N, CA, C, O and the ligand as a Tripos MOL2 file, in Angstrom:
@<TRIPOS>MOLECULE
protein
  281   279    71     0     0
PROTEIN
NO_CHARGES

@<TRIPOS>ATOM
      1 N         -28.3950   16.1720  -21.2330 N.3       1 MET1
      2 CA        -27.3460   15.6470  -20.3760 C.3       1 MET1
      3 C         -27.3970   14.1340  -20.2730 C.2       1 MET1
      4 O         -26.4030   13.5140  -19.8930 O.2       1 MET1
      5 N         -28.5150   13.5290  -20.5960 N.am      2 ASN2
      6 CA        -28.6280   12.0740  -20.4930 C.3       2 ASN2
      7 C         -28.7300   11.3820  -21.8400 C.2       2 ASN2
      8 O         -29.1820   10.2400  -21.9200 O.2       2 ASN2
      9 N         -28.3090   12.0710  -22.9100 N.am      3 ILE3
     10 CA        -28.3780   11.4340  -24.2280 C.3       3 ILE3
     11 C         -27.5510   10.1510  -24.2590 C.2       3 ILE3
     12 O         -27.8480    9.2330  -25.0240 O.2       3 ILE3
     13 N         -26.5220   10.0930  -23.4320 N.am      4 GLY4
     14 CA        -25.6990    8.8880  -23.3680 C.3       4 GLY4
     15 C         -26.4090    7.7060  -22.7270 C.2       4 GLY4
     16 O         -25.8980    6.5870  -22.7610 O.2       4 GLY4
     17 N         -27.5740    7.9380  -22.1460 N.am      5 MET5
     18 CA        -28.3740    6.8580  -21.5550 C.3       5 MET5
     19 C         -29.3600    6.2710  -22.5570 C.2       5 MET5
     20 O         -29.9760    5.2390  -22.2910 O.2       5 MET5
     21 N         -29.5130    6.9270  -23.7140 N.am      6 PHE6
     22 CA        -30.5400    6.4970  -24.6680 C.3       6 PHE6
     23 C         -30.4170    5.0140  -25.0110 C.2       6 PHE6
     24 O         -31.4040    4.2770  -25.0100 O.2       6 PHE6
     25 N         -29.1840    4.5900  -25.3050 N.am      7 GLU7
     26 CA        -28.9780    3.1970  -25.7040 C.3       7 GLU7
     27 C         -29.0930    2.2340  -24.5190 C.2       7 GLU7
     28 O         -29.0990    1.0180  -24.7120 O.2       7 GLU7
     29 N         -29.1840    2.7590  -23.3130 N.am      8 LEU8
     30 CA        -29.2450    1.9070  -22.1210 C.3       8 LEU8
     31 C         -30.6590    1.8030  -21.5480 C.2       8 LEU8
     32 O         -30.8590    1.2000  -20.4930 O.2       8 LEU8
     33 N         -31.6350    2.3860  -22.2360 N.am      9 GLN9
     34 CA        -33.0000    2.4160  -21.7070 C.3       9 GLN9
     35 C         -33.5610    1.0170  -21.4630 C.2       9 GLN9
     36 O         -34.3810    0.8260  -20.5650 O.2       9 GLN9
     37 N         -33.1250    0.0340  -22.2590 N.am     10 GLN10
     38 CA        -33.6490   -1.3240  -22.0990 C.3      10 GLN10
     39 C         -33.2670   -1.9300  -20.7540 C.2      10 GLN10
     40 O         -33.8820   -2.9050  -20.3200 O.2      10 GLN10
     41 N         -32.2570   -1.3650  -20.0860 N.am     11 LEU11
     42 CA        -31.8470   -1.9020  -18.7880 C.3      11 LEU11
     43 C         -32.9260   -1.7120  -17.7320 C.2      11 LEU11
     44 O         -32.9740   -2.4520  -16.7490 O.2      11 LEU11
     45 N         -33.7870   -0.7300  -17.9300 N.am     12 GLN12
     46 CA        -34.8500   -0.4840  -16.9570 C.3      12 GLN12
     47 C         -35.8460   -1.6320  -16.9040 C.2      12 GLN12
     48 O         -36.5220   -1.8190  -15.8930 O.2      12 GLN12
     49 N         -35.9440   -2.4000  -17.9770 N.am     13 ALA13
     50 CA        -36.9240   -3.4810  -18.0270 C.3      13 ALA13
     51 C         -36.3890   -4.7890  -17.4390 C.2      13 ALA13
     52 O         -37.1440   -5.7470  -17.2700 O.2      13 ALA13
     53 N         -35.1110   -4.8330  -17.1320 N.am     14 LEU14
     54 CA        -34.5360   -6.0660  -16.6020 C.3      14 LEU14
     55 C         -35.0880   -6.3740  -15.2190 C.2      14 LEU14
     56 O         -35.3130   -5.4740  -14.4110 O.2      14 LEU14
     57 N         -35.3000   -7.6450  -14.9620 N.am     15 GLU15
     58 CA        -35.8210   -8.0620  -13.6620 C.3      15 GLU15
     59 C         -34.7380   -8.7240  -12.8120 C.2      15 GLU15
     60 O         -35.0300   -9.3780  -11.8110 O.2      15 GLU15
     61 N         -33.5020   -8.5460  -13.2200 N.am     16 ARG16
     62 CA        -32.3750   -9.0790  -12.4530 C.3      16 ARG16
     63 C         -31.3940   -7.9270  -12.2020 C.2      16 ARG16
     64 O         -31.4400   -6.9180  -12.9050 O.2      16 ARG16
     65 N         -30.5220   -8.0660  -11.2230 N.am     17 PRO17
     66 CA        -29.5420   -7.0040  -10.9690 C.3      17 PRO17
     67 C         -28.6500   -6.7910  -12.1850 C.2      17 PRO17
     68 O         -28.3930   -7.7160  -12.9560 O.2      17 PRO17
     69 N         -28.1860   -5.5580  -12.3410 N.am     18 LEU18
     70 CA        -27.2880   -5.2490  -13.4460 C.3      18 LEU18
     71 C         -25.9350   -5.9090  -13.2220 C.2      18 LEU18
     72 O         -25.4490   -5.9850  -12.0930 O.2      18 LEU18
     73 N         -25.3370   -6.3820  -14.2990 N.am     19 VAL19
     74 CA        -23.9770   -6.9210  -14.2080 C.3      19 VAL19
     75 C         -23.0140   -5.7330  -14.1710 C.2      19 VAL19
     76 O         -23.3960   -4.5980  -14.4580 O.2      19 VAL19
     77 N         -21.7650   -6.0140  -13.8140 N.am     20 ASP20
     78 CA        -20.7740   -4.9390  -13.6600 C.3      20 ASP20
     79 C         -20.6560   -4.0730  -14.9110 C.2      20 ASP20
     80 O         -20.5810   -2.8490  -14.8040 O.2      20 ASP20
     81 N         -20.6370   -4.6800  -16.0790 N.am     21 ALA21
     82 CA        -20.4790   -3.9100  -17.3230 C.3      21 ALA21
     83 C         -21.6590   -2.9690  -17.5470 C.2      21 ALA21
     84 O         -21.4910   -1.8600  -18.0540 O.2      21 ALA21
     85 N         -22.8390   -3.4140  -17.1700 N.am     22 GLN22
     86 CA        -24.0210   -2.5520  -17.3080 C.3      22 GLN22
     87 C         -23.9600   -1.3870  -16.3250 C.2      22 GLN22
     88 O         -24.2870   -0.2540  -16.6770 O.2      22 GLN22
     89 N         -23.5420   -1.6660  -15.0970 N.am     23 GLN23
     90 CA        -23.3980   -0.5970  -14.1080 C.3      23 GLN23
     91 C         -22.3460    0.4150  -14.5590 C.2      23 GLN23
     92 O         -22.5260    1.6220  -14.3960 O.2      23 GLN23
     93 N         -21.2560   -0.0820  -15.1230 N.am     24 GLU24
     94 CA        -20.2100    0.8130  -15.6010 C.3      24 GLU24
     95 C         -20.7160    1.6550  -16.7720 C.2      24 GLU24
     96 O         -20.3900    2.8390  -16.8590 O.2      24 GLU24
     97 N         -21.4980    1.0730  -17.6640 N.am     25 ALA25
     98 CA        -22.0580    1.8330  -18.7830 C.3      25 ALA25
     99 C         -22.9300    2.9730  -18.2660 C.2      25 ALA25
    100 O         -22.9000    4.0750  -18.8140 O.2      25 ALA25
    101 N         -23.6960    2.7170  -17.2280 N.am     26 ILE26
    102 CA        -24.5310    3.7680  -16.6410 C.3      26 ILE26
    103 C         -23.6480    4.8460  -16.0170 C.2      26 ILE26
    104 O         -23.8870    6.0370  -16.2120 O.2      26 ILE26
    105 N         -22.6260    4.4270  -15.2660 N.am     27 ARG27
    106 CA        -21.7240    5.4200  -14.6620 C.3      27 ARG27
    107 C         -21.0210    6.2680  -15.7170 C.2      27 ARG27
    108 O         -20.6900    7.4260  -15.4650 O.2      27 ARG27
    109 N         -20.7930    5.6940  -16.8980 N.am     28 ASN28
    110 CA        -20.0890    6.4130  -17.9510 C.3      28 ASN28
    111 C         -21.0000    7.2660  -18.8210 C.2      28 ASN28
    112 O         -20.5220    7.9020  -19.7610 O.2      28 ASN28
    113 N         -22.3020    7.2990  -18.5360 N.am     29 HIS29
    114 CA        -23.1980    8.0120  -19.4440 C.3      29 HIS29
    115 C         -22.9350    9.5130  -19.4800 C.2      29 HIS29
    116 O         -23.2370   10.1630  -20.4810 O.2      29 HIS29
    117 N         -22.3840   10.0720  -18.4190 N.am     30 CYS30
    118 CA        -22.0960   11.5140  -18.4100 C.3      30 CYS30
    119 C         -21.0300   11.8400  -19.4540 C.2      30 CYS30
    120 O         -21.1880   12.7660  -20.2500 O.2      30 CYS30
    121 N         -19.9440   11.0680  -19.4400 N.am     31 GLU31
    122 CA        -18.8780   11.2800  -20.4110 C.3      31 GLU31
    123 C         -19.3560   10.9470  -21.8230 C.2      31 GLU31
    124 O         -19.0050   11.6400  -22.7780 O.2      31 GLU31
    125 N         -20.1460    9.9000  -21.9530 N.am     32 ARG32
    126 CA        -20.6980    9.5150  -23.2580 C.3      32 ARG32
    127 C         -21.6030   10.6270  -23.7920 C.2      32 ARG32
    128 O         -21.5590   10.9490  -24.9800 O.2      32 ARG32
    129 N         -22.4090   11.2020  -22.9270 N.am     33 SER33
    130 CA        -23.3020   12.2950  -23.3500 C.3      33 SER33
    131 C         -22.4930   13.4760  -23.8620 C.2      33 SER33
    132 O         -22.8100   14.0220  -24.9190 O.2      33 SER33
    133 N         -21.4580   13.8830  -23.1400 N.am     34 ALA34
    134 CA        -20.6310   15.0060  -23.5840 C.3      34 ALA34
    135 C         -19.9500   14.6800  -24.9060 C.2      34 ALA34
    136 O         -19.8650   15.5340  -25.7880 O.2      34 ALA34
    137 N         -19.4640   13.4520  -25.0480 N.am     35 ALA35
    138 CA        -18.8030   13.0560  -26.2990 C.3      35 ALA35
    139 C         -19.7840   13.0950  -27.4670 C.2      35 ALA35
    140 O         -19.4370   13.5570  -28.5540 O.2      35 ALA35
    141 N         -20.9940   12.6170  -27.2490 N.am     36 MET36
    142 CA        -22.0010   12.6290  -28.3250 C.3      36 MET36
    143 C         -22.3360   14.0570  -28.7340 C.2      36 MET36
    144 O         -22.4960   14.3450  -29.9200 O.2      36 MET36
    145 N         -22.4430   14.9490  -27.7560 N.am     37 LEU37
    146 CA        -22.7360   16.3430  -28.0820 C.3      37 LEU37
    147 C         -21.5890   16.9660  -28.8760 C.2      37 LEU37
    148 O         -21.8190   17.7090  -29.8290 O.2      37 LEU37
    149 N         -20.3430   16.6560  -28.4750 N.am     38 ARG38
    150 CA        -19.1770   17.1450  -29.2460 C.3      38 ARG38
    151 C         -19.2430   16.6380  -30.6790 C.2      38 ARG38
    152 O         -19.0230   17.3940  -31.6250 O.2      38 ARG38
    153 N         -19.5480   15.3510  -30.8320 N.am     39 GLU39
    154 CA        -19.6130   14.7530  -32.1690 C.3      39 GLU39
    155 C         -20.6650   15.4300  -33.0330 C.2      39 GLU39
    156 O         -20.5590   15.4260  -34.2600 O.2      39 GLU39
    157 N         -21.6750   16.0070  -32.4050 N.am     40 HIS40
    158 CA        -22.7530   16.6600  -33.1520 C.3      40 HIS40
    159 C         -22.6010   18.1750  -33.1760 C.2      40 HIS40
    160 O         -23.5530   18.8940  -33.4790 O.2      40 HIS40
    161 N         -21.4100   18.6580  -32.8570 N.am     41 GLY41
    162 CA        -21.1180   20.0650  -33.0660 C.3      41 GLY41
    163 C         -21.1920   20.9690  -31.8530 C.2      41 GLY41
    164 O         -20.9070   22.1610  -31.9660 O.2      41 GLY41
    165 N         -21.5660   20.4430  -30.6970 N.am     42 MET42
    166 CA        -21.5860   21.2830  -29.4940 C.3      42 MET42
    167 C         -20.1370   21.6160  -29.1360 C.2      42 MET42
    168 O         -19.3170   20.7150  -28.9600 O.2      42 MET42
    169 N         -19.8290   22.8820  -29.0290 N.am     43 SER43
    170 CA        -18.4460   23.2650  -28.7350 C.3      43 SER43
    171 C         -18.3340   24.1450  -27.4990 C.2      43 SER43
    172 O         -17.2380   24.5940  -27.1640 O.2      43 SER43
    173 N         -19.4300   24.4000  -26.8220 N.am     44 SER44
    174 CA        -19.4040   25.2330  -25.6250 C.3      44 SER44
    175 C         -18.8550   24.4220  -24.4530 C.2      44 SER44
    176 O         -19.5370   23.5420  -23.9280 O.2      44 SER44
    177 N         -17.6280   24.7170  -24.0490 N.am     45 GLU45
    178 CA        -17.0220   23.9480  -22.9630 C.3      45 GLU45
    179 C         -17.8020   24.0660  -21.6500 C.2      45 GLU45
    180 O         -17.9200   23.0700  -20.9360 O.2      45 GLU45
    181 N         -18.3420   25.2510  -21.2990 N.am     46 PRO46
    182 CA        -19.1590   25.2930  -20.0690 C.3      46 PRO46
    183 C         -20.3490   24.3310  -20.1300 C.2      46 PRO46
    184 O         -20.6420   23.6550  -19.1440 O.2      46 PRO46
    185 N         -21.0340   24.2620  -21.2690 N.am     47 TRP47
    186 CA        -22.1570   23.3310  -21.4090 C.3      47 TRP47
    187 C         -21.6750   21.8890  -21.3060 C.2      47 TRP47
    188 O         -22.2810   21.0650  -20.6210 O.2      47 TRP47
    189 N         -20.5750   21.5950  -21.9980 N.am     48 LEU48
    190 CA        -20.0580   20.2250  -21.9820 C.3      48 LEU48
    191 C         -19.6070   19.8280  -20.5800 C.2      48 LEU48
    192 O         -19.7740   18.6780  -20.1720 O.2      48 LEU48
    193 N         -19.0280   20.7900  -19.8370 N.am     49 ASP49
    194 CA        -18.6410   20.5080  -18.4470 C.3      49 ASP49
    195 C         -19.8730   20.1820  -17.5950 C.2      49 ASP49
    196 O         -19.8420   19.2620  -16.7770 O.2      49 ASP49
    197 N         -20.9360   20.9290  -17.7890 N.am     50 ILE50
    198 CA        -22.1610   20.6860  -17.0220 C.3      50 ILE50
    199 C         -22.7070   19.2960  -17.3190 C.2      50 ILE50
    200 O         -23.1070   18.5680  -16.4110 O.2      50 ILE50
    201 N         -22.7200   18.9390  -18.5920 N.am     51 VAL51
    202 CA        -23.2060   17.6100  -18.9740 C.3      51 VAL51
    203 C         -22.3250   16.5270  -18.3480 C.2      51 VAL51
    204 O         -22.8280   15.5700  -17.7600 O.2      51 VAL51
    205 N         -21.0170   16.6890  -18.4800 N.am     52 GLN52
    206 CA        -20.0990   15.6530  -17.9900 C.3      52 GLN52
    207 C         -20.1440   15.5260  -16.4710 C.2      52 GLN52
    208 O         -19.9200   14.4400  -15.9370 O.2      52 GLN52
    209 N         -20.4280   16.6130  -15.7750 N.am     53 ASP53
    210 CA        -20.3700   16.6170  -14.3100 C.3      53 ASP53
    211 C         -21.7440   16.5500  -13.6450 C.2      53 ASP53
    212 O         -21.8480   16.7730  -12.4390 O.2      53 ASP53
    213 N         -22.7930   16.2480  -14.3990 N.am     54 HIS54
    214 CA        -24.1390   16.4190  -13.8280 C.3      54 HIS54
    215 C         -24.4910   15.4330  -12.7150 C.2      54 HIS54
    216 O         -25.5130   15.6070  -12.0520 O.2      54 HIS54
    217 N         -23.6880   14.4240  -12.4980 N.am     55 HIS55
    218 CA        -23.9180   13.5350  -11.3450 C.3      55 HIS55
    219 C         -22.8340   13.6750  -10.2770 C.2      55 HIS55
    220 O         -22.8100   12.9170   -9.3070 O.2      55 HIS55
    221 N         -21.9370   14.6480  -10.4600 N.am     56 GLU56
    222 CA        -20.9500   14.9110   -9.4070 C.3      56 GLU56
    223 C         -21.6530   15.6170   -8.2480 C.2      56 GLU56
    224 O         -22.6370   16.3280   -8.4560 O.2      56 GLU56
    225 N         -21.1550   15.4240   -7.0460 N.am     57 ARG57
    226 CA        -21.7700   16.0140   -5.8620 C.3      57 ARG57
    227 C         -20.7150   16.7480   -5.0380 C.2      57 ARG57
    228 O         -19.5450   16.3660   -5.0530 O.2      57 ARG57
    229 N         -21.1160   17.8020   -4.3170 N.am     58 PRO58
    230 CA        -20.1500   18.5850   -3.5320 C.3      58 PRO58
    231 C         -19.3860   17.7450   -2.5060 C.2      58 PRO58
    232 O         -18.2610   18.0920   -2.1450 O.2      58 PRO58
    233 N         -19.9750   16.6560   -2.0360 N.am     59 ASP59
    234 CA        -19.2910   15.8310   -1.0170 C.3      59 ASP59
    235 C         -18.4970   14.6750   -1.6440 C.2      59 ASP59
    236 O         -18.1360   13.7250   -0.9480 O.2      59 ASP59
    237 N         -18.2300   14.7500   -2.9230 N.am     60 ASP60
    238 CA        -17.4380   13.7450   -3.6520 C.3      60 ASP60
    239 C         -18.1590   12.4060   -3.8170 C.2      60 ASP60
    240 O         -17.5330   11.4380   -4.2470 O.2      60 ASP60
    241 N         -19.4310   12.3160   -3.4970 N.am     61 SER61
    242 CA        -20.1350   11.0350   -3.5890 C.3      61 SER61
    243 C         -20.6890   10.7650   -4.9840 C.2      61 SER61
    244 O         -21.2540    9.7000   -5.2350 O.2      61 SER61
    245 N         -20.5310   11.7140   -5.8760 N.am     62 GLY62
    246 CA        -21.0890   11.5460   -7.2180 C.3      62 GLY62
    247 C         -20.2060   10.7180   -8.1310 C.2      62 GLY62
    248 O         -19.2690   10.0540   -7.6880 O.2      62 GLY62
    249 N         -20.5230   10.7730   -9.4080 N.am     63 TYR63
    250 CA        -19.7520   10.0450  -10.4090 C.3      63 TYR63
    251 C         -19.7650   10.8180  -11.7030 C.2      63 TYR63
    252 O         -20.6250   11.6870  -11.8460 O.2      63 TYR63
    253 N         -18.8900   10.5790  -12.6580 N.am     64 PRO64
    254 CA        -17.9370    9.4750  -12.7110 C.3      64 PRO64
    255 C         -16.6150    9.7440  -12.0070 C.2      64 PRO64
    256 O         -15.8940    8.7910  -11.7110 O.2      64 PRO64
    257 N         -16.2640   10.9890  -11.7270 N.am     65 ALA65
    258 CA        -14.9250   11.2850  -11.2150 C.3      65 ALA65
    259 C         -14.8690   11.4100   -9.6980 C.2      65 ALA65
    260 O         -13.7790   11.5450   -9.1420 O.2      65 ALA65
    261 N         -16.0150   11.3690   -9.0050 N.am     66 HIS66
    262 CA        -16.0560   11.5420   -7.5500 C.3      66 HIS66
    263 C         -15.3360   12.8140   -7.1300 C.2      66 HIS66
    264 O         -14.4760   12.7850   -6.2500 O.2      66 HIS66
    265 N         -15.6820   13.9130   -7.7500 N.am     67 MET67
    266 CA        -15.0380   15.1810   -7.4170 C.3      67 MET67
    267 C         -16.1070   16.1940   -7.0230 C.2      67 MET67
    268 O         -17.2660   16.0670   -7.4190 O.2      67 MET67
    269 N         -15.7200   17.1910   -6.2500 N.am     68 PRO68
    270 CA        -16.6920   18.2330   -5.9110 C.3      68 PRO68
    271 C         -17.2010   18.9120   -7.1840 C.2      68 PRO68
    272 O         -16.4640   19.0300   -8.1630 O.2      68 PRO68
    273 N         -18.4320   19.3460   -7.1720 N.am     69 SER69
    274 CA        -18.9800   20.0610   -8.3250 C.3      69 SER69
    275 C         -18.1390   21.2830   -8.6110 C.2      69 SER69
    276 O         -17.5730   21.8900   -7.7020 O.2      69 SER69
    277 N         -18.0580   21.6450   -9.8970 N.am     70 ARG70
    278 CA        -17.2670   22.8170  -10.2900 C.3      70 ARG70
    279 C         -17.9490   24.0780   -9.8270 C.2      70 ARG70
    280 O         -17.4420   25.1760  -10.0600 O.2      70 ARG70
    281 FE        -27.6440   11.4980  -15.8130 Fe       71 FE271
@<TRIPOS>BOND
     1     1     2 1
     2     2     3 1
     3     3     4 2
     4     3     5 am
     5     5     6 1
     6     6     7 1
     7     7     8 2
     8     7     9 am
     9     9    10 1
    10    10    11 1
    11    11    12 2
    12    11    13 am
    13    13    14 1
    14    14    15 1
    15    15    16 2
    16    15    17 am
    17    17    18 1
    18    18    19 1
    19    19    20 2
    20    19    21 am
    21    21    22 1
    22    22    23 1
    23    23    24 2
    24    23    25 am
    25    25    26 1
    26    26    27 1
    27    27    28 2
    28    27    29 am
    29    29    30 1
    30    30    31 1
    31    31    32 2
    32    31    33 am
    33    33    34 1
    34    34    35 1
    35    35    36 2
    36    35    37 am
    37    37    38 1
    38    38    39 1
    39    39    40 2
    40    39    41 am
    41    41    42 1
    42    42    43 1
    43    43    44 2
    44    43    45 am
    45    45    46 1
    46    46    47 1
    47    47    48 2
    48    47    49 am
    49    49    50 1
    50    50    51 1
    51    51    52 2
    52    51    53 am
    53    53    54 1
    54    54    55 1
    55    55    56 2
    56    55    57 am
    57    57    58 1
    58    58    59 1
    59    59    60 2
    60    59    61 am
    61    61    62 1
    62    62    63 1
    63    63    64 2
    64    63    65 am
    65    65    66 1
    66    66    67 1
    67    67    68 2
    68    67    69 am
    69    69    70 1
    70    70    71 1
    71    71    72 2
    72    71    73 am
    73    73    74 1
    74    74    75 1
    75    75    76 2
    76    75    77 am
    77    77    78 1
    78    78    79 1
    79    79    80 2
    80    79    81 am
    81    81    82 1
    82    82    83 1
    83    83    84 2
    84    83    85 am
    85    85    86 1
    86    86    87 1
    87    87    88 2
    88    87    89 am
    89    89    90 1
    90    90    91 1
    91    91    92 2
    92    91    93 am
    93    93    94 1
    94    94    95 1
    95    95    96 2
    96    95    97 am
    97    97    98 1
    98    98    99 1
    99    99   100 2
   100    99   101 am
   101   101   102 1
   102   102   103 1
   103   103   104 2
   104   103   105 am
   105   105   106 1
   106   106   107 1
   107   107   108 2
   108   107   109 am
   109   109   110 1
   110   110   111 1
   111   111   112 2
   112   111   113 am
   113   113   114 1
   114   114   115 1
   115   115   116 2
   116   115   117 am
   117   117   118 1
   118   118   119 1
   119   119   120 2
   120   119   121 am
   121   121   122 1
   122   122   123 1
   123   123   124 2
   124   123   125 am
   125   125   126 1
   126   126   127 1
   127   127   128 2
   128   127   129 am
   129   129   130 1
   130   130   131 1
   131   131   132 2
   132   131   133 am
   133   133   134 1
   134   134   135 1
   135   135   136 2
   136   135   137 am
   137   137   138 1
   138   138   139 1
   139   139   140 2
   140   139   141 am
   141   141   142 1
   142   142   143 1
   143   143   144 2
   144   143   145 am
   145   145   146 1
   146   146   147 1
   147   147   148 2
   148   147   149 am
   149   149   150 1
   150   150   151 1
   151   151   152 2
   152   151   153 am
   153   153   154 1
   154   154   155 1
   155   155   156 2
   156   155   157 am
   157   157   158 1
   158   158   159 1
   159   159   160 2
   160   159   161 am
   161   161   162 1
   162   162   163 1
   163   163   164 2
   164   163   165 am
   165   165   166 1
   166   166   167 1
   167   167   168 2
   168   167   169 am
   169   169   170 1
   170   170   171 1
   171   171   172 2
   172   171   173 am
   173   173   174 1
   174   174   175 1
   175   175   176 2
   176   175   177 am
   177   177   178 1
   178   178   179 1
   179   179   180 2
   180   179   181 am
   181   181   182 1
   182   182   183 1
   183   183   184 2
   184   183   185 am
   185   185   186 1
   186   186   187 1
   187   187   188 2
   188   187   189 am
   189   189   190 1
   190   190   191 1
   191   191   192 2
   192   191   193 am
   193   193   194 1
   194   194   195 1
   195   195   196 2
   196   195   197 am
   197   197   198 1
   198   198   199 1
   199   199   200 2
   200   199   201 am
   201   201   202 1
   202   202   203 1
   203   203   204 2
   204   203   205 am
   205   205   206 1
   206   206   207 1
   207   207   208 2
   208   207   209 am
   209   209   210 1
   210   210   211 1
   211   211   212 2
   212   211   213 am
   213   213   214 1
   214   214   215 1
   215   215   216 2
   216   215   217 am
   217   217   218 1
   218   218   219 1
   219   219   220 2
   220   219   221 am
   221   221   222 1
   222   222   223 1
   223   223   224 2
   224   223   225 am
   225   225   226 1
   226   226   227 1
   227   227   228 2
   228   227   229 am
   229   229   230 1
   230   230   231 1
   231   231   232 2
   232   231   233 am
   233   233   234 1
   234   234   235 1
   235   235   236 2
   236   235   237 am
   237   237   238 1
   238   238   239 1
   239   239   240 2
   240   239   241 am
   241   241   242 1
   242   242   243 1
   243   243   244 2
   244   243   245 am
   245   245   246 1
   246   246   247 1
   247   247   248 2
   248   247   249 am
   249   249   250 1
   250   250   251 1
   251   251   252 2
   252   251   253 am
   253   253   254 1
   254   254   255 1
   255   255   256 2
   256   255   257 am
   257   257   258 1
   258   258   259 1
   259   259   260 2
   260   259   261 am
   261   261   262 1
   262   262   263 1
   263   263   264 2
   264   263   265 am
   265   265   266 1
   266   266   267 1
   267   267   268 2
   268   267   269 am
   269   269   270 1
   270   270   271 1
   271   271   272 2
   272   271   273 am
   273   273   274 1
   274   274   275 1
   275   275   276 2
   276   275   277 am
   277   277   278 1
   278   278   279 1
   279   279   280 2
@<TRIPOS>SUBSTRUCTURE
     1 MET1         2 RESIDUE 1 A MET
     2 ASN2         6 RESIDUE 1 A ASN
     3 ILE3        10 RESIDUE 1 A ILE
     4 GLY4        14 RESIDUE 1 A GLY
     5 MET5        18 RESIDUE 1 A MET
     6 PHE6        22 RESIDUE 1 A PHE
     7 GLU7        26 RESIDUE 1 A GLU
     8 LEU8        30 RESIDUE 1 A LEU
     9 GLN9        34 RESIDUE 1 A GLN
    10 GLN10       38 RESIDUE 1 A GLN
    11 LEU11       42 RESIDUE 1 A LEU
    12 GLN12       46 RESIDUE 1 A GLN
    13 ALA13       50 RESIDUE 1 A ALA
    14 LEU14       54 RESIDUE 1 A LEU
    15 GLU15       58 RESIDUE 1 A GLU
    16 ARG16       62 RESIDUE 1 A ARG
    17 PRO17       66 RESIDUE 1 A PRO
    18 LEU18       70 RESIDUE 1 A LEU
    19 VAL19       74 RESIDUE 1 A VAL
    20 ASP20       78 RESIDUE 1 A ASP
    21 ALA21       82 RESIDUE 1 A ALA
    22 GLN22       86 RESIDUE 1 A GLN
    23 GLN23       90 RESIDUE 1 A GLN
    24 GLU24       94 RESIDUE 1 A GLU
    25 ALA25       98 RESIDUE 1 A ALA
    26 ILE26      102 RESIDUE 1 A ILE
    27 ARG27      106 RESIDUE 1 A ARG
    28 ASN28      110 RESIDUE 1 A ASN
    29 HIS29      114 RESIDUE 1 A HIS
    30 CYS30      118 RESIDUE 1 A CYS
    31 GLU31      122 RESIDUE 1 A GLU
    32 ARG32      126 RESIDUE 1 A ARG
    33 SER33      130 RESIDUE 1 A SER
    34 ALA34      134 RESIDUE 1 A ALA
    35 ALA35      138 RESIDUE 1 A ALA
    36 MET36      142 RESIDUE 1 A MET
    37 LEU37      146 RESIDUE 1 A LEU
    38 ARG38      150 RESIDUE 1 A ARG
    39 GLU39      154 RESIDUE 1 A GLU
    40 HIS40      158 RESIDUE 1 A HIS
    41 GLY41      162 RESIDUE 1 A GLY
    42 MET42      166 RESIDUE 1 A MET
    43 SER43      170 RESIDUE 1 A SER
    44 SER44      174 RESIDUE 1 A SER
    45 GLU45      178 RESIDUE 1 A GLU
    46 PRO46      182 RESIDUE 1 A PRO
    47 TRP47      186 RESIDUE 1 A TRP
    48 LEU48      190 RESIDUE 1 A LEU
    49 ASP49      194 RESIDUE 1 A ASP
    50 ILE50      198 RESIDUE 1 A ILE
    51 VAL51      202 RESIDUE 1 A VAL
    52 GLN52      206 RESIDUE 1 A GLN
    53 ASP53      210 RESIDUE 1 A ASP
    54 HIS54      214 RESIDUE 1 A HIS
    55 HIS55      218 RESIDUE 1 A HIS
    56 GLU56      222 RESIDUE 1 A GLU
    57 ARG57      226 RESIDUE 1 A ARG
    58 PRO58      230 RESIDUE 1 A PRO
    59 ASP59      234 RESIDUE 1 A ASP
    60 ASP60      238 RESIDUE 1 A ASP
    61 SER61      242 RESIDUE 1 A SER
    62 GLY62      246 RESIDUE 1 A GLY
    63 TYR63      250 RESIDUE 1 A TYR
    64 PRO64      254 RESIDUE 1 A PRO
    65 ALA65      258 RESIDUE 1 A ALA
    66 HIS66      262 RESIDUE 1 A HIS
    67 MET67      266 RESIDUE 1 A MET
    68 PRO68      270 RESIDUE 1 A PRO
    69 SER69      274 RESIDUE 1 A SER
    70 ARG70      278 RESIDUE 1 A ARG
    71 FE271      281 GROUP 0 **** ****
């Protein structure tokens, strides 16, 4: 579910706050992860939904879509 974070691992070593583009890249990792899995042949929509929604929360406080969990 976090394969989309692989390219962002270097951000953990930064000693300054993340810039907006970096924060947005992190927020988008759920969608990026699902897209990468699709590109590599994953076709199970329930699995892809779980990956894409894994930071969504029942109280809408999650991301990226701020929607209740499915
Ligand atoms: Fe994640």
